[in-house]
N, C-alpha and C positions, 0 to 999 in steps of 0.2 A: 466570504471573505477568498480570495483568490491565493495560491499561496504566492508567497515570498519570491522577487526575481532571482534573489540569492541564493533562496534555498537550491539545493541537486535531488533534482527526481528522478525516478530510473521506468523503465518500461519492459516487461521482457513478458518474452512468447514461448508456448511451447505445444505439445499436441494437448496437455491437461492442462496447463499452469502450474500443476504442481510441481513436475521436476525441474522445473527452473527455479521456484521459489525454496526450494528446502535446499541448495546450493548457495543459493543468493544470501538467507541468512545465515550462512554460516561467515560471510563476510562481515569486517569489523563494521562500522556505523551503520548496516543495511538493515532497515526495520521492514521486510517483503508480505504483501497481504495476495492471496490469490482473490485478484476480486471477479467472480462470477457471476455478483448482483450488483448493484447500484448501492444496495443498504452496505454490503460489504464491504464494499471500497470506501464511502462515507465514514462507516467506523471503522474502518481499518486508521485511517486520517485520524477524524475527531480522537478515537481511544488509544490508538496505540500509536499514535504518530508516522504510522509507514511513510516510506519515505520512497519504495518503489513496490511496483503493481503489475502483478504476473497474469496475464492471461490465457486462454484457453483455445489455440490457432482451431483444434478440432470440433470444439463444441458452441464456440461462440460465435456469432456475429460480426461485423463491424460496427451495427448499430448497436448493442450491447456493450459493446468494448468503452462507442465513444459517449455512453450513455453513463457506464462507468464513470469512463474518465472526467468527464463533467461534473459528476455527483463527487469526486474525490475532491476537482479543484474548486468544486466552493464550498469546499469544508476547513474547518482551521482546527489545530491541534487543539484542544480543552486540557484543561492541568487539572489543580486539582489531583485526587485519587489517580489519573489519568497518567499523568505526569511523573506520579509518585511509582509508579508500575514502568514507565520507561526507563527510571532512572536506573530499577534493579535490572530491567532488559541489559541494558545498555553495560552495567557490572558485569554483565556474563564474558564482554568483548574481550 
């Protein structure tokens, strides 16, 4: 299932992806993962309810970024233990 049209999503880019993800995660409501492969992008969405993806402009190709984004958009946030973890993280905001 693709992401809802009412859901705010973001894409960030820097040299490694890490440098932009760290400050992004300090912003209330942001759950950013560095999507360096399709698996991480998908699981970031499914297990951690990531709403922002960070990419490496130096280490990833446009094809790699597209594959990660496609995997992310095809995934849906899962409930149960994952939702409980997201609530705990949100409580830190």
